[in-house]
N, C-alpha and C positions, 0 to 999 in steps of 0.2 A: 187724859194724857197717858202715855205709856210708862209703866212703872217697872224699873229694872232693879234686880237684886244683885248687889255686888258683894261677893265673899272673898276678901283679900286681906291678909294679915300685914303685908308691907304697907306702912302708913304713907310713905312717899308715893308709891304707886297708886294707892287708894285715893289720896288727895288729888293727884293729877287726873285720875279717871273721873272722879266726881265733878271736877271743873269741866272736863271735856264733855261728858255726857249731859250735864245740866245745861251747858251752853247750846247743846243740840236740842233742847226742849224736853229731855227725859226727866222723870222723877226717879231719884235713885236712893235706895236704902242700903246702907253699908253695914256689913258684919265683919269683924276681924278674927273670928274664931269659929270652930265648929259649933260649940255650945251656944254662942250668940246667934249664929245663923239659924239653928233649930228653933230658938226662942222666937226670933223675928218671923220665921216662916209660919209659925202657928198663929201669929197676930196680923199677918198681912196677906194680900193677894197681889201676885206679881205677874208680869207679862213675859219676862225673860230673865234668866239668871246667868251671871258670869261668876264662875266658881274656881278659885285657886285650888289646885290639887294638894299642895303642901300647906297645912295649917298647924298652928302651934299645939293644938290639943287633939289632933287626929288627921284625917285627910278629907279631901273634897268628895271622894266617892260616896262616903256616908251621907253627906249633904245632898249630893245628886239623887241618891236613892230616896231620901225623904221628900225632896222636891217633887220627884216624879210620882210618888205615892199620893201626893196631895193635889198637884196642879198639872194640867196638860199644857206645859209651856216649854219653849226651847231652852236648853242649857248648853252654854259654851264653857269649856274648860280653859283655864289659864295655866300654862305649864312652862317649865324651863326647857331651853332648846335641846339639852342633852338627855332629857328624860323620855326616851323613846318608849320604854315599857309602859309608862303612865299614859302616854298618848294612845297606845294600842288598847290598854285596859279601858280607858274612857270611851273610845269608839266602840269597842266590843259591848260595853254596857248600854250603848244606844245614844251617846251624847250627840248633839246636833252639829257640833263643830268644836274646834280647839284653836286657841291662840297661843303662839309661842312667844315667850318673853326673850328679849325686848321686842315689842311690836310697834308698828307705825300706827298713829292715831287714826288715819284715814282708813287703813285696812280694818282696824277694829270696828269702826263705825259701819263700814260696808258689810262686814260679816254679821253685825247685829241686825242691820236693816234687812239683809237677805234672810236671816233666820226668822224675823218677824213676818216678812212677806210669805215665806213658806208656811208659816203657822196661821196665815190669814189675818194678820194684824197690821200689815204695812201696805202701802200703795204698790200695786203691781204694774200700774201704768203711769208714766210721767208725760205731761204735756208741756211743751216749751215752744211758743211761737208757731203753733200749727204742726209741730213735730210730736209724734206719739211714739213712745218707747215702751213696749210691752216686755217687762223683765221676765215674766214667766215663760213666754214663747220665744223671746229673742227677736220678735218682729219689730221693725222700725218703719213708720209711715210718715210721709210729709204731705200735708194737704190731701190726705186720703189715698195716696199712692205709696206702695211699698218701696222702701229704699234698701238697696243691697249693699252691705258694708263688709269689708274684710274683717277677720277676727281682731286685728289690732285696732282698726278704726272703731269697731263696736266697743272694744275695751276702753278706748279713749273717751268715747261718748258716755259710757257708764260712769267713768270717773267724775265727769262733770255733773251728771244727773244725780249721783249719789252724794255730791257735795254742793248743793245749790246755793249755799250762803257763803261759800269760801272762795277766796282768791287763791288759785293754785299756781305756784311758781313753776317755772320750767324744770327745775331740779326735782320737784315733787312729782310732776308728770313723768319724768324720765324714770324715776324709781319705780313708779307703779307699772309702767309699760315694760320695764326690764323684768319685773316679777312675773308678769303675765305672759310675755313672749318667750322667755327663756333664751333670748338672743340679745346681742348687743344693739341697743337703741341709743344713738347719740343725738346731740343737739340739732344737727342738720336733719336727721331722720324725723325728729319730732316736728320740725317746721314743715316738712313735706306732708306728714300725716294730718296736721292741723289744716293745711291747705286742702288736701283731698277731702277731709271730712266736711269742711265748709262748702266745698263744691257740690257735695251730695245733699246737704241738709239746709243750707241757707237759700232764701229767695234770691238774694244778691250777695254772692261770696265776697265781693269787693266792699260791701257795707254790711258786715255780719251783725245779726241781732241775737243769735243763739250762743255762739262762742265768742265772747268779747275779749279784746286785748286790753290788758291793764298795763299801760306803758311803763317799762322799767321793772316790772314785777313778774307778770305772767298772764294768766287768763282767768275768766270767771264765766259762769253761766248767766245768760241774759234773763230778762223777765220771764217768770215761769209760774205755772199753776200746778203745784206738786201736792 
């Protein structure tokens, strides 16, 4: 199983993240300070680290340097939204990504999985009812034939394959699409894109097996082999 290293001093945030990540099947070790993080790092092997930049006895940059000196793993920084200087510093140091607080759980999970895939530790290809999604190349195939999707259709599909066990409400999908598109995506637009996507990836769009409707709630991914 994938072992994550969480370095976060805010106990409320840490508790919520532990629940979220463990529910996704990750093993998570938590440190609340720089000194604790360095001790745990010497005793464990991790696959990815989430490191808060602001720690009570120092900063996350020291932890990042120590992690990179011992392990060839992705490191994602957690940072406040108004701390642009820290973001720039972290990226210049070579951090794999950064997450701005407060963050959406699904966005965090997607970024973690993306970093693991890039590091060769996560599945790069998803298979769902004869549909193949190659995350690395961005190629989508259905029954061996390439499917051409618009940027927003592809983004919508990725939201589902990155959350295979989760029922996604329409509000959650709208939030994700808004972030990706940088343009206004309303409820009617979402309905249109769900319909278009089904027409391209389902054997029978009228009886979908990949993107299923959960009446009164939203949608979920159908039976998959991920």
